[in-house]
C-alpha positions as CSV (number, residue, x, y, z in Angstrom):
1,E,-15.7,-16.9,15.1
2,Q,-15.2,-21.1,13.5
3,A,-11.1,-20.1,12.1
4,T,-8.1,-21.4,14.3
5,W,-6.4,-18.5,12.8
6,A,-6.8,-14.8,11.4
7,C,-5.1,-13.3,8.9
8,F,-5.1,-9.6,8.2
9,I,-3.3,-7.3,5.0
10,S,-2.0,-4.3,7.8
11,N,-3.1,-3.8,11.3
12,A,-5.7,-1.2,10.3
13,S,-7.5,-3.9,9.3
14,R,-6.6,-6.2,11.7
15,E,-7.9,-4.3,14.7
16,R,-11.1,-3.2,12.7
17,F,-12.0,-6.5,13.3
18,F,-11.6,-6.6,17.3
19,V,-14.5,-3.9,17.0
20,H,-16.7,-6.6,15.6
21,F,-15.1,-9.6,17.4
22,P,-14.1,-8.2,20.2
23,G,-14.0,-11.9,21.8
24,Y,-11.5,-13.4,19.5
25,D,-8.1,-14.6,20.9
26,R,-5.5,-11.7,19.8
27,Q,-3.0,-14.5,20.0
28,R,-4.6,-16.6,17.0
29,T,-4.2,-13.6,14.8
30,S,-1.5,-12.3,11.9
31,V,-0.4,-9.6,9.9
32,I,1.3,-9.8,6.2
33,Y,1.1,-7.6,3.9
34,L,0.4,-6.9,0.4
35,G,3.8,-7.3,-2.3
36,H,4.3,-6.5,-5.5
37,E,7.1,-7.0,-8.4
38,P,9.7,-5.0,-9.6
39,T,9.7,-3.0,-12.6
40,Q,11.4,-2.1,-15.6
41,L,9.3,0.3,-17.1
42,H,10.3,3.3,-17.9
43,A,8.9,6.4,-18.2
44,V,9.5,10.3,-18.7
45,R,8.2,11.6,-15.5
46,A,6.1,15.0,-15.4
47,C,7.0,17.6,-12.6
48,N,3.1,18.9,-13.7
49,T,1.2,15.7,-13.0
50,I,-0.9,14.7,-10.1
51,L,-2.7,11.0,-9.4
52,H,-5.8,9.9,-8.5
53,V,-6.4,6.2,-8.4
54,G,-9.8,4.3,-8.5
55,S,-13.1,5.2,-6.3
56,R,-14.4,8.4,-5.7
57,G,-17.0,7.1,-2.7
58,L,-17.8,9.1,0.4
59,Y,-14.7,6.8,1.8
60,K,-11.9,8.3,-0.4
61,N,-12.9,11.3,0.2
62,F,-12.6,12.9,-3.2
63,G,-14.5,16.1,-2.4
64,V,-11.8,17.2,-0.1
65,V,-9.5,16.5,-3.8
66,A,-11.3,18.0,-5.7
67,V,-11.5,21.5,-3.6
68,A,-7.7,21.4,-3.5
69,L,-6.9,20.4,-7.5
70,R,-9.2,23.1,-8.0
71,R,-7.7,26.0,-6.0
72,L,-4.1,24.9,-7.0
73,M,-5.0,24.7,-10.7
74,E,-6.6,28.1,-11.2
75,R,-2.6,29.1,-9.5
76,E,-0.9,26.9,-11.5
77,N,-1.4,26.8,-15.2
78,A,0.9,24.0,-16.0
79,V,-0.9,21.1,-13.7
80,R,-2.2,18.3,-15.1
81,L,-4.9,15.9,-13.5
82,L,-4.8,12.5,-14.3
83,L,-8.2,10.4,-13.2
84,L,-8.0,6.9,-13.3
85,G,-10.6,3.8,-11.9
86,G,-13.5,4.4,-10.5
87,E,-17.4,5.1,-10.8
88,P,-18.0,6.9,-14.2
89,A,-17.7,10.5,-14.7
90,D,-20.2,12.5,-11.8
91,G,-20.5,16.2,-11.6
92,A,-17.2,16.8,-9.8
93,V,-15.3,15.4,-12.3
94,E,-17.3,16.8,-14.8
95,A,-16.5,20.5,-13.4
96,L,-13.3,19.9,-13.6
97,R,-12.8,19.2,-16.7
98,R,-15.3,21.8,-18.0
99,D,-12.9,24.6,-16.0
100,F,-9.6,23.6,-16.8
101,P,-9.7,21.8,-20.4
102,G,-7.0,19.2,-21.9
103,R,-5.6,19.2,-18.4
104,V,-7.7,16.6,-17.0
105,I,-7.9,13.0,-17.9
106,F,-10.3,10.7,-17.0
107,D,-10.4,7.0,-18.0
108,P,-12.5,4.8,-15.5
109,K,-11.3,1.9,-16.8
110,P,-7.5,1.6,-17.6
111,S,-5.2,-1.2,-18.3
112,D,-3.5,-2.4,-15.7
113,A,-0.6,-1.6,-18.0
114,A,-2.0,2.1,-18.6
115,M,-2.3,2.1,-14.4
116,D,1.4,1.3,-14.1
117,L,2.4,3.8,-16.9
118,A,0.8,6.6,-15.5
119,M,2.0,6.2,-11.9
120,A,5.3,6.2,-13.2
121,S,5.0,9.3,-15.3
122,S,3.5,11.4,-12.7
123,W,4.6,13.3,-10.5
124,I,2.9,12.8,-7.1
125,Y,-0.6,10.0,-6.4
126,V,-2.9,12.0,-4.2
127,S,-5.3,10.1,-1.9
128,A,-7.3,11.6,0.7
129,S,-9.5,8.5,2.1
130,R,-10.9,8.3,5.1
131,Y,-10.3,4.6,6.0
132,E,-8.8,1.7,3.9
133,G,-7.8,-1.7,4.7
134,F,-4.1,-1.6,3.0
135,G,-3.8,1.0,0.2
136,I,-2.2,-1.3,-2.9
137,P,-1.9,1.9,-5.3
138,L,0.0,3.9,-2.7
139,L,2.0,0.8,-2.6
140,N,2.5,1.1,-6.1
141,A,3.6,4.9,-6.0
142,M,6.6,3.5,-4.2
143,R,7.1,1.0,-6.5
144,L,6.9,3.2,-9.9
145,G,8.3,6.7,-8.0
146,A,5.1,8.9,-7.9
147,H,5.0,10.8,-4.8
148,P,2.5,9.8,-2.4
149,V,0.3,12.9,-1.1
150,V,-1.8,10.9,1.2
151,S,-4.3,11.5,4.1
152,D,-2.9,10.7,8.0
153,I,-4.6,7.6,8.5
154,P,-3.2,4.3,10.1
155,V,-2.4,2.2,7.5
156,Y,-0.9,4.9,5.1
157,R,1.5,5.1,8.1
158,E,2.1,1.3,8.1
159,V,2.5,1.4,4.4
160,A,4.6,4.5,3.4
161,G,6.2,5.8,6.9
162,S,8.3,8.7,6.0
163,H,8.3,8.6,2.3
164,A,4.9,9.6,2.4
165,R,3.4,13.4,2.5
166,Y,0.3,13.4,4.8
167,F,-2.4,15.8,5.8
168,N,-5.3,15.6,7.5
169,P,-8.6,13.8,5.7
170,T,-11.0,16.9,6.4
171,S,-8.8,19.4,5.1
172,A,-8.5,20.7,1.4
173,D,-6.4,23.1,2.7
174,G,-4.3,20.5,4.1
175,L,-3.6,19.1,1.2
176,H,-3.3,21.9,-1.4
177,D,-0.5,22.5,0.8
178,A,1.2,19.1,0.5
179,L,0.7,18.9,-2.8
180,V,2.7,22.1,-3.3
181,S,5.3,21.0,-0.9
182,A,5.8,17.7,-3.7
183,L,5.6,19.7,-6.5
184,A,8.9,21.7,-5.8
185,C,10.5,18.0,-4.3
186,A,12.9,16.5,-6.0
187,P,12.3,13.4,-8.0
188,M,10.7,10.0,-5.5
189,P,13.4,7.0,-5.9
190,R,11.6,4.2,-7.2
191,R,11.4,1.8,-3.2
192,I,10.1,-1.9,-3.2
193,W,9.4,-2.5,0.1
194,R,8.1,-6.8,-0.4
195,T,7.8,-8.8,-2.6
196,W,5.5,-11.4,-3.2
197,D,7.7,-14.1,-2.4
198,D,8.2,-12.4,0.9
199,V,4.7,-12.9,1.3
200,A,4.9,-16.6,-0.3
201,T,6.8,-17.1,2.5
202,E,5.3,-15.9,5.3
203,Y,2.2,-17.5,4.4
204,A,4.2,-20.3,4.3
205,T,5.8,-20.3,7.5
206,L,2.4,-19.6,9.2
207,L,0.9,-22.7,7.7
208,C,4.1,-24.8,8.6
209,H,3.4,-23.1,12.6
210,E,-0.4,-24.6,12.9
């Protein structure tokens, strides 16, 4: 409440702020999106690999992902799953590893290089989050050419626009159908949405204005 200006990484996070501080002057706020760097990483893209990144807590909605992936992997024997980051293996992860031996790779603490390599070699990046402030893995999916299959929430629409497939985060059937569609698509081109130089320029402009 003492701040003279509030800056957010997405319109979604800004609107969430106003839920808690409805009296704050909207004219004293800005959105400056995060950036990323171009990459020269070369990797062989596996047309049957699906990647999930990060936490599997409640708002990440991994239960819906697990149901949809189980249905898909039962029908498509070639589909493989990479689970990178997040908590130690839980019941959902262990069940997938048990029922699809050799087809589920789980690494709770990948390096940044390993994460980039996984994104560059996977066909699909999947997220069923019910809420995100921004979604850096989604940005990296576009940077490294993985098909984004993500929940239909405002911030993902902000970041990915028409470059992602969306599904209702409450619907495992919807996610399954989106995954099937993405597996049948042509390769996704890499996209640099904005660099960190763009971000720095916008912050400098804002500071000079103030």
